[in-house]
C-alpha positions as CSV (number, residue, x, y, z in Angstrom):
1,V,12.6,45.3,0.2
2,R,11.3,42.8,-2.0
3,G,10.1,40.3,0.6
4,D,7.9,42.9,1.7
5,V,6.7,43.8,-1.8
6,S,5.8,40.0,-1.5
7,L,4.6,39.7,2.1
8,F,2.2,42.6,1.0
9,I,1.5,40.9,-2.6
10,F,0.6,38.0,-0.8
11,R,-1.9,39.9,2.3
12,S,-3.8,41.8,-0.2
13,L,-4.5,38.7,-2.1
14,F,-5.5,37.0,1.1
15,A,-7.5,39.7,2.0
16,F,-9.4,39.7,-1.6
17,A,-9.7,36.0,-0.7
18,V,-11.3,36.2,2.6
19,S,-13.6,38.9,1.4
20,L,-15.3,36.3,-1.3
21,P,-18.7,34.4,-0.4
22,V,-17.9,30.9,0.7
23,S,-18.8,29.3,-2.4
24,F,-16.5,31.1,-4.7
25,Q,-13.3,30.7,-2.0
26,V,-14.3,27.0,-2.3
27,K,-14.2,27.1,-6.3
28,I,-10.5,28.7,-6.1
29,M,-9.5,26.1,-3.4
30,A,-10.5,23.6,-5.6
31,E,-9.2,24.6,-9.4
32,A,-5.6,25.6,-7.1
33,K,-5.1,21.8,-6.1
34,P,-2.8,20.5,-8.1
35,G,-4.0,16.8,-10.0
36,L,-2.5,13.5,-9.5
37,R,0.8,12.9,-11.3
38,K,0.7,10.1,-13.9
39,P,2.7,7.0,-12.7
40,T,5.6,5.8,-14.6
41,F,6.1,2.4,-14.9
42,T,9.3,0.3,-14.1
43,K,10.4,-3.0,-15.5
44,V,12.1,-5.6,-13.1
45,D,15.4,-5.6,-14.8
46,Q,15.1,-1.5,-13.6
47,L,15.3,-2.4,-10.6
48,R,18.2,-1.8,-7.9
49,P,18.9,-2.2,-4.1
50,G,17.9,0.3,-1.9
51,T,15.8,2.3,-4.2
52,S,11.6,2.8,-3.6
53,G,8.5,4.4,-5.1
54,H,8.6,2.2,-8.4
55,T,5.1,0.9,-10.1
56,L,4.9,-1.9,-11.7
57,T,2.7,-4.2,-13.4
58,V,3.6,-8.0,-13.1
59,K,2.2,-11.6,-13.5
60,V,2.6,-14.0,-10.4
61,V,4.3,-16.9,-11.0
62,N,3.9,-18.9,-8.2
63,T,3.2,-18.3,-4.1
64,K,4.4,-19.9,-1.1
65,M,3.2,-19.1,2.6
66,V,6.4,-18.5,4.6
67,M,4.9,-17.6,7.8
68,Q,0.8,-17.4,9.4
69,K,0.4,-17.1,13.1
70,G,-2.5,-15.9,15.1
71,R,-1.7,-12.5,17.7
72,P,-4.5,-12.2,20.6
73,D,-4.4,-8.3,20.3
74,G,-7.6,-7.9,21.3
75,P,-11.3,-8.9,21.4
76,Q,-10.6,-11.2,18.2
77,P,-7.6,-13.1,17.2
78,R,-5.4,-11.5,14.1
79,Q,-3.7,-13.4,11.9
80,M,-0.4,-12.3,10.4
81,R,0.6,-13.9,7.2
82,I,3.8,-13.2,5.1
83,A,3.8,-15.1,2.1
84,E,6.9,-14.8,-0.7
85,S,5.6,-14.8,-4.3
86,L,8.1,-15.1,-7.1
87,V,6.5,-12.6,-9.6
88,G,8.0,-10.7,-13.4
89,D,7.3,-9.0,-16.4
90,E,8.9,-9.7,-19.9
91,T,12.5,-8.1,-18.8
92,G,12.6,-10.6,-15.8
93,M,11.3,-12.1,-12.3
94,I,12.0,-11.1,-8.2
95,I,10.7,-12.4,-5.2
96,F,7.5,-10.1,-3.8
97,T,7.1,-10.1,-0.1
98,A,3.6,-10.0,0.6
99,R,1.7,-9.4,4.2
100,N,-1.6,-10.0,5.5
101,D,-4.0,-8.9,3.1
102,Q,-1.9,-8.6,-0.1
103,V,-1.4,-12.7,0.7
104,D,-5.4,-13.0,-0.8
105,L,-4.5,-11.1,-4.2
106,L,-1.5,-13.1,-4.9
107,K,-3.2,-16.2,-7.1
108,D,-1.2,-18.1,-9.8
109,G,-0.7,-16.6,-13.4
110,S,-3.0,-13.1,-12.1
111,T,-1.5,-10.3,-12.7
112,I,-1.6,-7.3,-10.4
113,I,-0.3,-3.7,-10.4
114,L,2.5,-3.0,-7.6
115,R,2.6,0.9,-6.7
116,N,5.0,2.4,-4.7
117,A,7.2,-0.5,-4.4
118,K,10.2,-0.8,-2.6
119,I,13.3,-2.8,-3.0
120,D,14.5,-4.1,0.4
121,M,17.2,-6.4,0.9
122,F,17.2,-9.9,2.7
123,K,20.2,-11.7,3.1
124,G,22.2,-10.1,0.1
125,S,19.6,-10.4,-2.4
126,M,16.5,-8.3,-3.6
127,R,13.1,-8.7,-2.4
128,L,10.2,-6.7,-3.6
129,A,7.8,-5.4,-0.8
130,V,4.7,-2.7,-0.7
131,D,4.4,-1.0,2.5
132,K,1.6,0.5,3.8
133,W,2.3,3.5,1.9
134,G,1.8,1.8,-1.2
135,R,-1.1,-0.9,-3.2
136,V,-1.5,-3.9,-4.7
137,E,-4.2,-4.4,-6.8
138,V,-5.6,-7.1,-9.0
139,T,-5.6,-6.0,-12.8
140,D,-7.0,-7.4,-16.3
141,P,-4.6,-10.0,-17.5
142,A,-1.2,-9.0,-19.1
143,D,-0.2,-10.1,-22.6
144,F,3.5,-10.8,-21.7
145,T,4.9,-14.2,-20.7
146,V,7.2,-13.8,-18.1
147,K,11.2,-13.9,-18.7
148,E,12.4,-16.7,-16.2
149,D,15.5,-17.0,-16.6
150,N,16.5,-13.7,-15.3
151,N,15.4,-13.9,-11.6
152,L,17.1,-10.7,-9.9
153,S,16.6,-12.1,-6.1
154,L,19.2,-14.2,-7.0
155,I,21.7,-11.9,-7.4
156,E,24.4,-11.9,-4.6
157,Y,24.8,-8.1,-3.1
158,E,27.3,-7.3,-0.6
159,L,27.7,-4.2,1.3
160,V,31.7,-2.5,0.6
161,N,33.1,0.2,2.6
162,V,34.9,2.4,0.2
163,V,37.6,3.9,2.0
164,E,39.6,7.4,0.4
């Protein structure tokens, strides 16, 4: 019975909304849209293997190109580039793997914001990455100094099967 009442109320509200002029319907839909969530920033020392959805503000310590090759996909050849960059904040450092257009944003000493970053594992160590669902953007210089004696990419992890 309760579901029937809910359905009746929904149908009544829908019928009322449809009977309104289009300008009111648009206004109601705009007001009902939830706002963007304010990001919570993660520090480098809080990163763990297999996690994702991190937003970090880091400084670029150094960058080196790992791979650069052309792919003749269509009318113009497309470059595929991968660079590894050592980035960090006041709590530690980690290697960030940048791909294609992200490589151009990584200048030594610049400050970048990584949105929706994830931790990939490479040969047992952590690598920070931003895929197509994330974003890399250059921001104003940060006022922290990078803690260079805590490199999280130097820690080796081993996958262990637990049998009960």
